[in-house]
Structures are given as C-alpha cells and as structure tokens.
C-alpha positions in Angstrom: -220.3 168.2 -130.3 -223.4 167.0 -128.7 -224.4 164.9 -125.8 -225.3 162.2 -128.0 -221.9 162.4 -130.2 -220.4 162.8 -126.5 -221.8 159.1 -125.0 -221.3 157.7 -128.9 -217.8 158.5 -128.4 -217.8 156.7 -124.9 -219.5 153.7 -126.5 -216.7 153.6 -129.1 -213.3 154.8 -127.3 -211.8 152.2 -125.1 -210.1 155.0 -123.0 -213.4 156.7 -122.5 -215.3 153.7 -121.7 -212.0 153.2 -118.9 -212.6 156.1 -117.4 -209.8 158.9 -118.8 -211.0 162.2 -118.8 -209.2 165.4 -120.6 -206.9 167.1 -118.3 -205.2 163.8 -116.3 -201.8 162.8 -116.0 -201.2 159.4 -117.7 -198.1 157.5 -116.6 -197.3 154.9 -118.9 -195.0 151.4 -117.9 -193.9 148.6 -119.7 -194.3 150.3 -123.4 -192.5 147.6 -125.8 -193.1 147.2 -129.7 -195.7 144.9 -129.2 -198.3 147.2 -127.6 -202.1 148.4 -129.1 -201.1 151.8 -130.8 -204.8 152.4 -131.9 -205.2 152.0 -127.8 -202.2 154.2 -126.8 -203.7 157.2 -129.5 -206.8 157.0 -127.6 -205.6 157.5 -124.2 -203.7 160.5 -125.5 -207.1 161.7 -127.4 -209.2 161.1 -124.4 -206.7 163.0 -122.2 -205.9 165.7 -124.4 -202.1 165.0 -123.9 -199.1 162.6 -124.3 -198.6 159.4 -122.1 -195.7 160.2 -118.8 -193.6 157.7 -120.0 -191.3 156.0 -117.0 -189.2 158.5 -116.2 -191.7 160.5 -115.5 -191.4 161.8 -111.5 -194.4 163.4 -110.8 -197.7 162.0 -109.2 -200.2 160.8 -112.3 -203.8 160.5 -112.4 -203.2 156.6 -113.4 -201.2 154.3 -114.8 -201.4 152.1 -118.1 -199.3 148.9 -117.0 -198.5 146.4 -120.0 -197.6 143.4 -118.6 -196.4 140.0 -119.9 -196.1 137.2 -117.9 -192.5 136.7 -118.7 -192.2 140.6 -116.9 -191.5 139.6 -113.8 -193.6 139.8 -110.4 -197.2 141.2 -111.4 -197.6 141.9 -107.6 -194.1 144.1 -107.2 -195.2 145.9 -110.9 -198.9 146.5 -109.4 -197.2 147.6 -105.6 -195.3 150.2 -108.0 -197.6 151.1 -109.9 -199.4 152.6 -106.7 -196.6 154.5 -106.4 -196.8 156.5 -109.0 -200.1 157.9 -108.5 -202.1 159.7 -106.5 -204.6 158.1 -103.5 -208.2 156.8 -105.2 -206.2 157.0 -108.6 -206.6 153.6 -110.8 -204.1 151.3 -112.8 -204.9 149.8 -116.3 -203.1 146.8 -116.8 -203.3 145.4 -119.9 -202.2 141.9 -120.5 -201.9 139.2 -123.7 -205.5 137.9 -124.1 -205.8 134.2 -124.2 -203.9 132.3 -126.9 -201.1 135.1 -127.4 -197.6 135.5 -126.1 -197.1 136.3 -122.7 -200.8 135.4 -121.5 -201.7 136.3 -117.7 -204.2 133.9 -115.8 -207.2 135.9 -114.5 -206.9 134.0 -111.1 -202.9 135.7 -111.4 -204.0 139.1 -111.9 -206.8 138.9 -109.1 -204.5 137.1 -106.9 -201.7 140.1 -107.6 -204.5 143.0 -107.1 -205.7 141.7 -103.6 -202.0 141.2 -102.1 -201.2 145.1 -103.7 -204.2 146.1 -101.9 -206.2 146.9 -105.4 -209.7 145.9 -106.3 -210.6 145.1 -110.4 -213.1 148.0 -111.5 -213.7 147.1 -114.4 -212.5 144.8 -117.5 -212.5 145.3 -121.0 -211.4 144.3 -124.3 -208.6 146.5 -125.5 -207.5 146.1 -129.5 -207.1 142.4 -130.8 -204.1 141.6 -128.4 -204.5 142.9 -125.7 -207.3 142.9 -122.6 -207.3 145.2 -119.8 -208.5 145.5 -116.2 -208.8 149.0 -114.4 -207.7 148.3 -111.1 -208.7 151.0 -107.9 -206.6 151.8 -105.1 -208.2 152.4 -101.9 -209.7 155.9 -101.8 -208.2 157.5 -98.3 -210.7 157.7 -95.6 -211.5 160.7 -93.7 -211.1 161.2 -89.9 -214.3 160.9 -88.0 -215.1 164.1 -86.3 
C-alpha cells in the first residue's frame, strides 16, 4: 500500500483517525445490541485483531466504552475504565448522538472526564447513531534528576 493510500485510510477509517494502530490491545466495555458494528469492525481492522471483552484481565492500550445515559454514573464508568489501561493510554467514550435514546449531554461528559482525571483530546462522529470522545489519561511524569 502506498503512503497516499495510508493517508486516505486515515481519513476514511474513523478508528485510524482516532489513533488505533496495528498490534494494540483494545478492551471493549458496555457492548450491547445497539452498538455500531461497522465501527467495531473498523477498530478491529485498524488494530489487526479482535476487541477484548469486559472479562479481559490484563492491561490494554486503550478502552472503548459504549455508554448510554441510563447506564449509571459516567464518572464511575470512566474511573473503572482507567484501571484497564496503561499510563498515557486512552478511553474512547462512545455515546448516542443528540436525539437518540440514551443521549449524554456534552457538559456531563466534560465534567465526568475532568473528575476522572482525563482530558478530552478529540471528538468524532461514529456512524449515524454514535459520537466518540477520545479521553486521554495523564502521562506519568519523569522524576527530576
């Protein structure tokens, strides 16, 4: 594949645009019948492997968290998500778009992310029903010499 084709894939594959790369371990939380299957497949294509389910008990490079308004406390879900990833890893929070069942207010996402110690790095539309927010964990600071 040429460099031009690689760049074209990054533009067309939302998973690649969000930074998913071959060889990464990605854990998926909150899977249900309403998730966007095409986006899940795009992530698996980008990482060249399968998504790990909620029972995965090792550290992941990233977490994909499908969250709806009635799924409980978003801050708790984000804090739980950070326990599964490496320092400097990311959580991709996926919520239903405006007007869809389970919609989560952007201000609620910002508040929960801040409380959980995460920073919003990028937002993207994921299919016709879902929006994604890439939330980054703080990188470990190196001790001064």
